[in-house]
N, C-alpha and C positions, 0 to 999 in steps of 0.2 A: 553096266556102266553107272557110275555115280551120278546122282541128279545134278543138273546144272545149278549154279549159284543164284537161283531166282525163286522167290517165294510165290505161293499162290497158284491155285488151279486155273486151267483154261479149258474152255469147252469149244469143240470144233466138230463140224461135219466136213466132208471131203468132196473135192471136185477135181477132175483131171481131164486133160485133153484126150479125145477119143482117137485111137489108132486101131484100124482093123487088125484083128488077130491078137490083140493084147488086152489084158484086163482093164476094165474101166470101173470107176467108182461112181455110184449114183446115190443121191439122197432121196429117200422115198417120201419125205414130207413136202408138201407144196409150200410156196411162199406164204408166210402168215399174213393175216389181214393187217392193213396199216394201223399204226397206233394213232396217227393223226395225219391230216393233210392240209395243204394250203396252196394258194396260187399266187405267183409273183410274176408280173408281166404276162408274157404269153406261155408260161410254163406252169404245169401242175406238179406239185411235189407230194408224194405219198411216203411217209416215214415208217419204216418197218421195225426199227430197233437200233441197238448199238452196233457199231462196226465190229466190236469185239470187247471182251471184258478182261481186265487184268488189274490187280490191286495197285500196281505202280504207275498206271497210265490213265489219263483221261481218254474217253472214247468219243469219237464223233458219232453222228447218226447216219445210218444207211438208209437211203431214200431212192425211190424211183422218180425220174424226171421225164416229163412228156410234154411235147409241144401241143398246145391247145389253140385251135383256130375255130372260133365260133362260126357256125354256118358252113364250115368246110371240113367235116370230119374225115373225109377221104385223104386229106393232106396232112393230117396229124401224124407225127412220127411215132416210132416204137419207143416204149419206155426204156431208159437206160439207168443203170445204177450210178449214183453219185454219193459223195459224203458231205454232210452238213456239219460244220463245226460251230457250235453255239458260241457267241461272243457277247459278253456282258459289259458294255462300255461304262455303265454307271458305277462300276466297282473301282474305277481308276481315275486319277487326275486327268484333266483334259490333255495335258502335254503327253502323258503316257498313251492315251487313246489315239492321239494324232500319230505317234510313232508306230503303234500297232497297225493302224490303217495304212501308213506309208510302206511298212514292210510287206503287207498284202498287195498293195498296188504295184510295187516293184516286182514282186514274184509273179504277178499276173502278166508281166511283159515277156516272160520266158516261154519258149516253145521248143521242147525237146522230147523225143520218144521215151527217154529214161527219166524224165521229170513229170510227176503228176501235175496236171494243169490246175492252176488257181484261177477261178473264174469270177472273182468278185464276191459281192454280198447279195443275199436275198433276205426277205423279211416275212415273218408271219405276224399274227396280231400281237405278239408279246415280245419278240426279240429278233435281233439280226443273226444270220448264220453266214459263215464263210463257205463258199461253194467250191468243192474240190473234186477233181477227177477221181474215179474209182476203177482200178484195174482188177478184172476178174482173176481170182487166184487166192493167195493167202499171203500174210505178212511173213517175213523171214523168221520172226520169232516163233510162229506156229511150226514152220518147217524144222527149225532147230529142236523144238520140243518133241516133235514127232520122231526125229532121228534118235534122240536120247531115249525115247520110250521103247525103241526097238533095238537099242544097243549099237547104233551106227553113228558115223560122222559123215558130214558132207565131204565129198572128194576134193582134193586139192585143185582138180580141174574145174569143178563147180565154183570153188572159191575164187579162183583166178578169173573165170568168166564173169561172175557177178561183180567182182571188184573192178574189172576192166570196164564193164558197162556203166557202173556208178562213177568211176573216174572220168569217163567220157562225158557224162552229164555234168560233173563238176567243172571239167575243162570249159564246157560251154557256159555254164553258170557264172564262173568267176571272170570270164571275159566279156560278159554281156554289157552292152551299152544302150543308152537311151539318148537319141539325138547327139550321138558321138561322145556322150559323157559316160564314163564308167559308172555302173550301178553299185559296185562294191558289195555284191550279194554274197552272204555267208549263211549256210544252213544252220550251223551251230551245234546240232545234236543228231548226227547221222547214227541211228541205232537200228536194231533188227525189227523194232515195232514200226519204224518209219521207212521200211524198205518192203516193197511187195514183189512177190514172184508170181508172174502171170501163168495161166494155164498153158500158154504157148512157150513158156520159158523166158519171156521178156522180164527184165528187172527194172524196177522203177523206184526212184526216191520220192517220198511224199512229204507233205506238210512244209514245203518251202514257204517262207513268209509267216506261216502260222506258228512255227516253232518259237518265234519270239514271244508270242502270247502264251504258249504252253509252258515255257520256262518261267515266264513272269508269274504265272499262277501257281507254280509249284517250285519255288526257288530252293536250292540246297541251303541248309543251315548248319552252322558250326556244331560239332559234336553229334550230329545225326547221320545215319547212313545216307549215302548218296544213291538215290534210286531213280528208276524210270529214265526219262529223257536226259536228266542231268548227269546220269552215270556215264554218258557217252560224250560229254563236252570236254574240250581240251583244257589243260591246266590253266591257261591264261583266262578262260571264261570263268572257271570256278574261283579263281583268285579274285575276280571282280565282285563276287558275292562275299567271300570269306575275308579278303584283305583289300577292300575297296580303296582306290586312290583318293586322296583328299581333293574335294571339289569336283569329283566325277560322279554324276548322279545316275548314270545308266550302267548297271553292272553287266548287262548282256552285250555291251559294246565297249569293252575296255580299250584304252589307247593302243594302237598297233594291231587290233584285231583284223585278220585277213584270211585268205584262203588256206593258210597253213593250219588253222583250227579244224577245217573240214578234212584235211589230210590226216590229222591225228585221229579224228573220229572214225574215218574209213579204215585206218590201220587197226584200230581196236576191234571193229566189227569183223575184219578179216581174221584176226587171231581168235575171236570167239567162234567163228564158223569152223575153223580148223581144229580147235580144241573141244568143241561141243560143250563148253562151259564158259561162264563169265570170268575172264582172266583177272579182273581187278577185285574179285571177291576177297574179303579179308581172310578167308579160310584157305586160300591157295597156298601151296607149299613155298612158293617163291617169296612169301612175306614172313616165313617163320624166323628168319635171322634178321628181322628188321632192326632190332635194338643193336645188334652187333655192327650194323652198317651206319649207325648214326652216333655222333659223339654224345657223351653223357650230359654235356652242357646244354645240348638241344633237348634231350629227353627229359631233363629235370625242369624245364620251363613249362608251366601249366598251359600258357597260351600256345606254345609250340606243340604240345601234345594234341591239342584240338586240331591244329593244322596237320600234324602227323597222321592222326586217325583218318581225317577226312581227305587229305590230299595224298600223302605218301602211300597209305594203305590202298586207296582206291584209284589214284590218278597218276602220281608221279613216278619217275625213275624207271621207265620202260626203256632201258638201253639194250644193246645187243646181248649182254649177259643174261638179262631177265627174260628176254624172248627165247634165248637158247635153252634156258632152264625150263621154261614153260612148254616149249614145243620142239624138243630136241629131235623128234622123229620126222619133222616136217621138211619138205624140200628146201634146200639151202637158199635157192633164189627167192622163194617166198619169205623165208626168215629174214633175209637182208632187206627186202622191201618193207616188211612190217617193222623191223627194228628201226629203220630210218624214219618211218612215218610216226613212230611213237616216242620220239625224243621229247623230253620235257621242254627244252629250249627250242622255240620255233625256228631259230636260225640254223639249227642242226637237222631239221626235217627237210623233206622235199620243199623247195622254195615255192613251187607251183604245183597245182594238180596236174598240169600238163606233163611235168617231169615224172610224176608217179604213174600217170597213164602210160607213158612211153615204156617204163620198165614192166608194167603189168602186161601190156600188149605184146612186148617181146617175149615174155615168159609164156603167155598163152599160145602164141604162134610157134613156139619152139617144141610144143608137145608132140610126141610121135603120133598120137591119135587125136585128130581134130576134135575140138569141143566148142559147141556154140549153143544157140537157142534151143535147138531140137534136143540135144543131149541133156541140157539143163532141165527141160520139161520132163524128159523121161526119168531122170534121177529123182526129181522132186515127186513125181507121181508114184514111183516105186516106194519111196519112203512113206508117203502118206497112205498108200494102200496097205503096206505092211503094218503100220500103226493101227489102221482101221480093222484089219483082219485079226489082229491080236486083241482088239477091244481096248486099246490104250487111249484112243480118242473117242469120247462118248458121242452118241448121235445115231439116228436111224440110218445106218449105212449098209448098202448091199453091194457086193462085188460080183460081177458077171464077166466071164471070159469071152472075149471076142465080140461083144455086143456094143456097138457104138451107142452113146447116149448123149442127150443134151447136157449142157452145163447145169449143175444143180442150182435150184432156187435157194434163196438165202433165208436163213433164220437167225435168231439171236445167237451171236457168238460163233456162227458158222464160218467155214472157209467159203468165200463167195467171190 
């Protein structure tokens, strides 16, 4: 299978849930010594390395967090893995810093099993960090790359299950209130790097609130490829950078931004899971007749060419015909859901994440063979083990049949 439209190597080791009688993957290397540590309040943090490495994404730090009670060591809790996202407020105007902090504060009010917790800020001697929940497993990007490495795709059942779980999180998120006032929370860039698949099959959306800062630090620019998190933003957000409205200073919150932007992002992730490639890559066949589908008056305009390259080639015009051309072999029900989610005009998409969740839930529960958390964990584990067995994912990995093993300890760039 052709490589997915993403540059850059990734390095991973593997971990799967243990089921008696089935192969398990274990990592032979122990957890590395911490790079540094610090204490904030009653908790001790030992930082082990980056959560993962990729040329198109900033990585947070993977750390162990342990309750420390001086004089009462028997009451100290077991260490748990968390993510620390460095934040450099001195690099921004005070108004921007205030907005970043407010995004994190509002995200911290959410509680949902399919949303990674946002637990405020902690500080070492040099900088603040945003403290994030870390789900044991791997990011969806790792799983997609492993599938491509062994010539596989994620099953439509897996895609429907994962999308239903994420849509359930969005349904909660978009309806969240604080003192009876709507919070108007929007993730902005739901992508495979910001979705984790746990070792038990649980699916979790991460970086809520933090995504505002991530996009602010790596904004898309006219004429340049749209990469990383920005590649999964809805057209109305990208237009905020490329065609900002006069007098509107915040490109990440264009007028009218609402939950339909997250509907678009989720639809794009669904299509990528089903295709095993990034569908908005400029090399995709559905863009070969781009010039024929736009009038010459548009193509001859230099400014419009920039918009065409950045928006049309990578973002816009995902109607039913485009989805059909890209994914003709996919189940018709999923094609309809994706086509509606990927409309350029927000008014033509699902108007709410609740509507999208209803269609996904109905499709998932119409399957002849039930598919849920257990089946998702098994499918993910099989793909990761196949990739490890073929040596397509580097790392000191051993596979033993029928031998339960503990979850692997973490190392730089590992699945953890």
